[in-house]
C-alpha positions in Angstrom: -33.7 28.9 19.9 -32.6 25.3 18.7 -31.6 26.5 15.3 -29.4 29.2 17.1 -27.7 26.4 19.1 -27.0 24.4 16.1 -25.6 27.3 14.2 -23.3 28.0 17.2 -22.2 24.3 17.3 -21.6 24.3 13.5 -19.5 27.5 13.8 -17.4 26.0 16.7 -16.9 22.8 14.6 -15.7 24.7 11.5 -13.6 26.9 13.6 -11.9 23.8 15.1 -11.3 22.3 11.7 -9.7 25.5 10.5 -7.5 25.6 13.6 -6.4 21.9 12.8 -5.8 22.7 9.1 -3.5 25.5 10.3 -1.7 23.2 12.6 -1.2 20.5 10.0 -0.1 23.0 7.4 2.4 24.5 9.8 4.0 21.1 10.7 4.2 20.1 7.0 5.7 23.5 6.0 8.3 23.3 8.7 9.4 19.8 7.6 9.7 18.7 11.1 8.6 15.2 12.1 5.1 15.1 13.3 5.9 13.6 16.5 8.5 16.0 17.4 6.2 18.9 16.4 3.5 17.6 18.6 5.8 17.0 21.6 7.1 20.5 21.4 3.7 22.0 21.4 2.0 19.6 23.8 -0.3 18.2 21.2 -1.2 14.4 21.5 0.2 12.6 18.6 -3.0 10.5 18.3 -5.0 13.7 17.9 -2.8 15.2 15.3 -3.0 11.9 13.3 -6.8 11.9 13.7 -7.2 15.3 12.2 -4.6 14.8 9.5 -6.6 11.8 8.3 -10.0 13.5 8.8 -8.9 16.6 6.9 -7.2 14.7 4.1 -8.2 15.7 0.5 -11.2 14.0 -0.8 -9.1 12.5 -3.7 -7.6 10.0 -1.2 -11.0 8.5 -0.8 -11.3 8.3 -4.8 -8.7 5.5 -5.0 -10.1 2.5 -6.8 -11.3 -0.4 -4.7 -12.1 -3.9 -5.5 -10.2 -6.7 -7.2 -7.2 -6.3 -9.5 -6.0 -8.9 -11.8 -2.5 -10.0 -11.0 -0.4 -11.9 -13.4 2.7 -13.7 -12.5 5.9 -12.4 -14.1 7.0 -14.0 -17.3 9.7 -16.4 -16.6 13.0 -16.6 -18.4 12.7 -18.7 -21.4 14.1 -22.2 -21.1 14.5 -25.3 -23.2 12.0 -28.0 -23.9 13.4 -31.5 -24.0 11.5 -34.3 -25.6 11.9 -37.7 -24.1 9.7 -40.2 -25.9 6.2 -39.2 -25.0 7.4 -36.8 -22.4 8.1 -33.1 -22.8 10.3 -31.6 -20.0 10.9 -27.8 -19.7 14.2 -27.0 -18.4 14.8 -23.5 -17.0 18.2 -21.7 -16.9 20.3 -22.8 -14.1 19.1 -26.4 -14.2 21.1 -29.2 -12.7 22.3 -31.4 -15.5 22.7 -34.6 -13.3 19.1 -34.2 -12.0 17.9 -33.7 -15.6 19.7 -36.9 -16.8 18.2 -39.0 -13.9 14.6 -37.5 -14.6 15.0 -38.5 -18.4 16.2 -42.0 -17.6 13.2 -42.5 -15.3 10.7 -41.3 -17.8 12.2 -43.4 -20.5 11.8 -46.4 -18.2 8.0 -45.8 -17.9 
């Protein structure tokens, strides 16, 4: 008796899943926005979103997880200016007056 009840429940669950697969496929094939599709048919948008995510292909879960090494982009090459024991790197677009003041200050050290 209990097994029969479980089989009926499983059958109803699968039928519900198939119905939502059909609804989602119909919306996607029609090209209409999900919200408009749901509104026209009296389907709560949150329920549609739930089922779309629940029935999403398994490969969506296969995306890599964890840490990814990020490296800063290489900067445009600039010019290195040696002033005594100091080495100053100057990037494109530098302000010449500021560089001159910086070099004078370093030379005074």
